[in-house]
C-alpha positions as YAML, in Angstrom:
chain: A
units: angstrom
residues:
- id: 1
  name: MET
  ca: [180.89, -107.07, -118.56]
- id: 2
  name: THR
  ca: [181.34, -110.47, -120.22]
- id: 3
  name: VAL
  ca: [178.12, -110.06, -122.24]
- id: 4
  name: LEU
  ca: [179.31, -106.67, -123.50]
- id: 5
  name: PHE
  ca: [182.74, -108.13, -124.35]
- id: 6
  name: GLN
  ca: [181.21, -111.01, -126.31]
- id: 7
  name: LYS
  ca: [178.84, -108.66, -128.18]
- id: 8
  name: VAL
  ca: [181.59, -106.23, -129.19]
- id: 9
  name: SER
  ca: [184.02, -109.04, -130.07]
- id: 10
  name: GLU
  ca: [181.45, -110.61, -132.35]
- id: 11
  name: GLU
  ca: [180.69, -107.27, -134.02]
- id: 12
  name: LEU
  ca: [184.43, -106.80, -134.72]
- id: 13
  name: GLY
  ca: [184.87, -110.39, -135.93]
- id: 14
  name: LEU
  ca: [187.25, -111.25, -133.08]
- id: 15
  name: PRO
  ca: [187.30, -114.65, -131.32]
- id: 16
  name: GLY
  ca: [186.16, -113.27, -127.95]
- id: 17
  name: LYS
  ca: [187.23, -116.36, -126.04]
- id: 18
  name: LEU
  ca: [186.58, -116.22, -122.28]
- id: 19
  name: ILE
  ca: [188.82, -118.18, -119.91]
- id: 20
  name: SER
  ca: [189.36, -118.13, -116.16]
- id: 21
  name: THR
  ca: [192.74, -117.11, -114.75]
- id: 22
  name: TYR
  ca: [191.92, -118.38, -111.25]
- id: 23
  name: GLY
  ca: [192.96, -115.06, -109.73]
- id: 24
  name: GLY
  ca: [196.35, -114.88, -111.40]
- id: 25
  name: ALA
  ca: [195.65, -111.71, -113.37]
- id: 26
  name: ASP
  ca: [195.89, -108.14, -112.09]
- id: 27
  name: ASN
  ca: [192.10, -107.87, -112.27]
- id: 28
  name: HIS
  ca: [191.68, -110.00, -109.13]
- id: 29
  name: VAL
  ca: [192.54, -106.98, -106.97]
- id: 30
  name: PHE
  ca: [189.60, -105.07, -108.46]
- id: 31
  name: CYS
  ca: [187.27, -108.06, -108.04]
- id: 32
  name: GLU
  ca: [188.24, -108.39, -104.37]
- id: 33
  name: ASN
  ca: [187.04, -104.81, -103.95]
- id: 34
  name: GLY
  ca: [183.71, -105.31, -105.72]
- id: 35
  name: LEU
  ca: [184.67, -103.95, -109.15]
- id: 36
  name: GLU
  ca: [183.77, -106.05, -112.18]
- id: 37
  name: GLY
  ca: [186.25, -106.27, -115.03]
- id: 38
  name: ILE
  ca: [188.00, -108.46, -117.55]
- id: 39
  name: VAL
  ca: [191.59, -108.89, -118.70]
- id: 40
  name: LEU
  ca: [192.11, -108.49, -122.42]
- id: 41
  name: SER
  ca: [194.84, -110.39, -124.22]
- id: 42
  name: CYS
  ca: [196.59, -108.36, -126.87]
- id: 43
  name: GLY
  ca: [197.71, -111.28, -129.01]
- id: 44
  name: MET
  ca: [201.30, -111.56, -127.81]
- id: 45
  name: GLU
  ca: [203.50, -114.44, -128.93]
- id: 46
  name: ASN
  ca: [206.07, -116.27, -126.77]
- id: 47
  name: VAL
  ca: [204.67, -114.56, -123.68]
- id: 48
  name: HIS
  ca: [206.92, -114.04, -120.64]
- id: 49
  name: SER
  ca: [210.09, -114.92, -122.51]
- id: 50
  name: THR
  ca: [212.98, -112.98, -124.01]
- id: 51
  name: GLU
  ca: [211.36, -113.76, -127.39]
- id: 52
  name: GLU
  ca: [208.04, -112.03, -126.58]
- id: 53
  name: TYR
  ca: [206.51, -109.96, -129.39]
- id: 54
  name: ILE
  ca: [203.22, -108.77, -130.82]
- id: 55
  name: LYS
  ca: [202.22, -108.40, -134.44]
- id: 56
  name: THR
  ca: [201.18, -104.86, -135.39]
- id: 57
  name: GLU
  ca: [197.84, -106.19, -136.66]
- id: 58
  name: ASN
  ca: [197.06, -107.75, -133.27]
- id: 59
  name: LEU
  ca: [197.96, -104.54, -131.44]
- id: 60
  name: GLU
  ca: [195.73, -102.49, -133.75]
- id: 61
  name: ARG
  ca: [192.80, -104.92, -133.42]
- id: 62
  name: GLY
  ca: [193.19, -104.87, -129.64]
- id: 63
  name: ALA
  ca: [192.99, -101.07, -129.69]
- id: 64
  name: GLU
  ca: [189.85, -101.28, -131.84]
- id: 65
  name: LEU
  ca: [188.32, -103.65, -129.28]
- id: 66
  name: VAL
  ca: [189.08, -101.32, -126.36]
- id: 67
  name: LYS
  ca: [187.69, -98.34, -128.28]
- id: 68
  name: ALA
  ca: [184.48, -100.22, -129.11]
- id: 69
  name: LEU
  ca: [184.06, -101.33, -125.48]
- id: 70
  name: ILE
  ca: [184.45, -97.76, -124.24]
- id: 71
  name: LEU
  ca: [182.01, -96.36, -126.81]
- id: 72
  name: GLU
  ca: [179.45, -99.11, -126.16]
- id: 73
  name: GLU
  ca: [179.16, -98.40, -122.43]
...
């Protein structure tokens, strides 16, 4: 999954930075049950605050990334 993510990110000109969440993301439930996955950030600003927002461009690029990942499989 991470190789596919890095390949598609590079093709789209996106940073494709991989970091560990140490089990704090929703994906850990899937991993505990043997399902591989990743959590994609959508480029939000001021996350988990009353000032949280996302730029339209980041939302659109995130959708392009998801589409490319689905079509690549």
